[in-house]
C-alpha angles and dihedrals in degrees: 000000000000126000090252091057096045111059093184091055090046091051092049090050092048098042097085089055092047090051093046093053100040111119091009119128119238123187108209118195116204113197126195092274091055089053094058112115092245092061103024100079096049092045091051089050090050090051090049090051093049090049091049089052091057102262113145107228134202109184115199111190136191124224110275090205130087096269110087126175112224127203096218114031112192092203095049090224120129119255097207112049135168088265097056101028094101091051090050092049090050093048093047093046090048091052091052092048093050089050091050090050093052092047089052093055096076128211124313115248091019121140088244114038094205124071124237089203114130116206125191133194127184148137094305091139126074109194137190128212118256085229120197119348120183089347095307123114107233090208109190098004110109148159132235111273098176141351118219094229094168095060091041090053091048090055091048090049088057088057092252123144109233119223118198116191121202091262133098136172129237124226086262092054093254112150111235129190118220137175116256091220094098102037105076094064091048095048103045105066097053103039093090127136112290097204 
């Protein structure tokens, strides 16, 4: 009988890994491909399962919409401008809300069909404008200045899943779009248990 056919054997094989990763913080980065409808539901179920097994999760997501911030623009022109900022904010907010909805659905074939998972999102990211590059104002394109690790860790300590959209705020309250490519490495080391 194979491991796939014997759930008890599978669970015994998996249990050392479950134990080793319980109460550990994982930063999961979801790019635009992971947010496509064909992949999105199964990824959300996997995140729900990891959370149920005791893994502390920080989910950093891209914008599922058409506006994507790039780290190295060949044209030098900003992606997020005053003209399309509202569209970007709507797309990013919609992506976060769809993720929250999927995480609330629970796991299929579970005793309870709804999930008790609590997810939080907030202004964990302080950003700074890219400024002027090659003589062109980058407007609402920015980079991560600082991550509020303490508040993130407090949320994780309360068994919440933390969702970080690709949006930060400057010291002057200006919304800035940034690429999630650089955040996971900056978030992981400091999001440890606070108690």
